[in-house]
N, C-alpha and C positions, 0 to 999 in steps of 0.2 A: 504494500500500500504506500502510495506516495503522498506525503504531506506537503501541499503547495503553499505558496505565500499567501494566497487568498484565505485559506483556512487559518493560518497563523494570524493574519490581520484581523479576522473575524473573532477569534478567541481573545486576542489582545484587546479588541474593542469591548467585548463582554466583560473582561477582567479590568477594564479601565486602565490599561497600560498603554503608554505611548512608545511605539517602537519605530526606529528608523527603517528605511527600506533595506539597508545592509543587515540590520538585526533580524528582520523578517526572513531574509534569505538564509542567514546563518542558522536561525532556529528551524526553518523548514528542513534544511539538510540534516541537522542533528536529530530532529524528531523522526525523520524518515529512516535514518539508520537505527534508531531505537526500535521502531516498529518492525523493521526488517529482522532484527535479532529475535524478537518474539515470534515472528512468523517462522523463522528457522527452527525454533524450538518445537513447533508443531510437527516437524518432519521426523522427530526422534520416535522410533517405534516403541509402543507401550511395553513390549516384551523386555526392553532394556531397562525400563523404569520399575519393573515388578519387584525387584529385589531391593529397591531403595528404602531405607528405613523412614518411618514417619517421624515428623518433628515432634518433640515432646510437647505435651499440653502445657499451655501457659497457666501458671498457678493463679487462682482467683482469690480475692479477699472480699470480705463483706464490706459493702459500701455504707459507712456510717457517717452521719453528720458530725463535723468537728466543732460545732459551736458557732456562736455569732462572731463574725470577723470584726464587727463594730467595736467590740471591747478589746480586740487584739492590738498589738503594736502597729500592724499595717493599717487597720481602720482608724486608729487614733492619729496616725501621721498622714492620712490621706487629705488632700486639699478639700475634697468634698465627698461626703458619705451620706446616703439617704436610703431609708427603707432596707437596710442590710446590703446595699450595693455601693460600689464605687461609682461616682458620677464623673464622667469624662466628656470632653468636648467631642462633637461629631466630627469625624475625620473623612468619611466617605460621602461624596456627593455625586449626583448624576447631573450632568450638564445637558 
């Protein structure tokens, strides 16, 4: 699969990135090579993969609330803290 500059430009626009034409060309080449590597992995016969060991399971822990961050050092040093959350200025805009 070939990743062309139009696709890179469209994804950059959706991600609100500004890329120069040179950067678009470079990224399209790099992404094409990455996709080609994954496509090459599809050609490996499954018989060769049958003896591969499975990865060990990721140990899980119980998800427990750690308390109110407002009373913590981070909450007390925050410039603005409201309703249990840090208040930050908006940084993403759509023009």
